N, C-alpha and C positions, 0 to 999 in steps of 0.2 A: 504494500500500500504506500510505502514511502516513495517509491520511484515509479509506480504505476504499472508494474508488470508482475506476473506471478513469479515466485522464487525459482521454480523449475519450469521455465517457459519452454514450450516446444509446439510444433505445429500439429501434433497428433498425440493421442492418449499414450501410445506405446513409447513415444519419445519422452514424455513427462515421466512415465513409470521408470524408464531406464535412467534418467537423470536423478530421480529420487534414490534409486538403488545405489547408484555410483556416487551419490552426494555431490553431484556436479553442479555446484552453485557458483555462479559468477556475479560479482557485484559491479554495478556501474561505478564510474569514477566519482559521480556525485553522491553516492551512497554514504551517509555519515558514519564515522568510525564507531560511535557508541552502539547504535543498533546493529552494526555489522558484528561487533563483538558478541552481543546477545544472541544473534542468530547462530553464529558459529558454536556457541555453548549449547544451543538447543538441538543442533543436528548431529552431535557427536554420536558415532555409531555405537560405542561401548556404553550401554545403558547405565553402568555403574559410575560413569564419569560425566553423564549428561545433566545439565541444569534441570531441576525439578525432581531428580532422582537421587541427589546427594543427601548428605546427613540433614541438611536444613530444609529439604523438600522445596516447596514453592517459594520459600523465603529467599533462596538463592536468586530466583528470577526477580522478585520484588526489590531486592537489595542491589541489583545490578546498576552500574553507574548511569545507564541510560534513564533510569527512573529516579535518579537523585533529585531532580527538580520537582517531582510530584509529592504532594502531601497525601500519603496513603490514608490517613485518618479521614480527611475530607472526602476522598473518593469512597471509602467504605460507608461513610454517612450520607453519600450522595449529595454532598454540599459543594461540589465543584462543577461548574458548567464545562461542557466539552469545548476544546479549543476550536473545533470545526463543527458547525451545525449546518447540515446540508439544506439548501433551499429546494424543497420539493412541493409539488402541487397536491399530492395525495399521500398521506402518511401511511397508507396501507402498503406502499412500496417499501417502507422501512420495517414492517412487521413480519416479513417472511411469509406473507400470505399467498405467494405465487404457487399455484397448483401445477405440479410437474405432469406433463402429458407425455406418454411414451412416444408419441409421434414427434416430439421435440428432439428425441435422442437420435444420434447417428448410429446406424446398425453396424455392429462389429462382428465379422465372421468368427465362428468358434476357433478356427485355426489361428486367428490373430488376437484372440482374447487372452491377455496375460493372466486373468483370474479364472480361466475355465476349469482348472484342476483344483481349485480351492474348495 
């Protein structure tokens, strides 16, 4: 969301899947250093070294330097306004009320489906 593209951007689902497995994540030059550090800590392959799974659990994420400027007490009390409030005509757009229709989905042949054997 910081730079406007998905972290594992590819033209097709299989490409995204392969990039996730390979942890092939490339940051743009404009990607700020603090969130880059957080993302790198969150995608560590070894689950015992990944933020959120360490001794302090989610506190490792909350205490990361990217969040230093946030007052977590205000956030927990819902006493802080969001820095960005979208200008929308219909707030149902923000509520996740979109009904997925299977006709919206792109058909993937079983031979190309990376999850077929799951």
